[in-house]
N, C-alpha and C positions, 0 to 999 in steps of 0.2 A: 348479448352477452353485453356490456357494453367497452370502450375500449384500455378505457381503462383497467378494468377485470382482466387482462389477459391474464392468463398463467402465464407464457414465452417471457413477456416484458418482464415482471415480476423474476423469474428463472434469467434471463439477463439484467437486469440490477443484481440481485444474487449475486452471480458471477464472476462480476461486470468489479463489485466490492471486492470477493474471496483476490481477487486474482491483483486488487489495489494490496489491499493489504498483506499478501504473502511477498507478493513477487517485489513490493519495496525492500518491505523491512532482511531478506532473503540477500539481494542489490545490498546494501547495510550490512550484514555477517562478513561478506563474503570480503567485499571491497575493505572490511573493517581487520580483517585476516591476513587480509593480503599490505593490511598496511604494517600488520605487528609485523608480520613478515621479511619488511624491509628492512624498518623501523631496528628489531629485538625488543619492541614493548609491547609484551607480551599480550597484558587483556586490554589497554587502556585505548586502541584503536575502534575495537570487537566494540565494548560498551558504545561510544562515540558512534559506530560502526548500527547501533542498534538503534539507539537513541534516535540517531537523523532519519535513518528507514523508517521509525515508524512515527517521526514528524510527517514526511513526504506519504507512507502510506493515507496517514489519518486525514493529511488538508489534500489528496486525493483522491481519497473518497467522498470526502464535504464538497464539492466541488461538481462529482458524476451525481450523488440526491442530488444537489440545488439543480445539476441541469434536469437531473430526470420528474423532479417536480414541475420544474418553471420559474425556479426561482434566481436565477442565476440569470 
């Protein structure tokens, strides 16, 4: 079995991608809801936090995959 075909490496990359996307999105949502409660602007910061979390998660995922494939 070659080093690139290690199933544990694939599992680690998959869990890293999942945690990047889900974690950043959830942090963005919770921060947006907190800001909405502070400024009483019901869905505005929730939506902005969702998009910011998705953008941060996507950027982090791209960076992680590039590091894994050796392109970074």
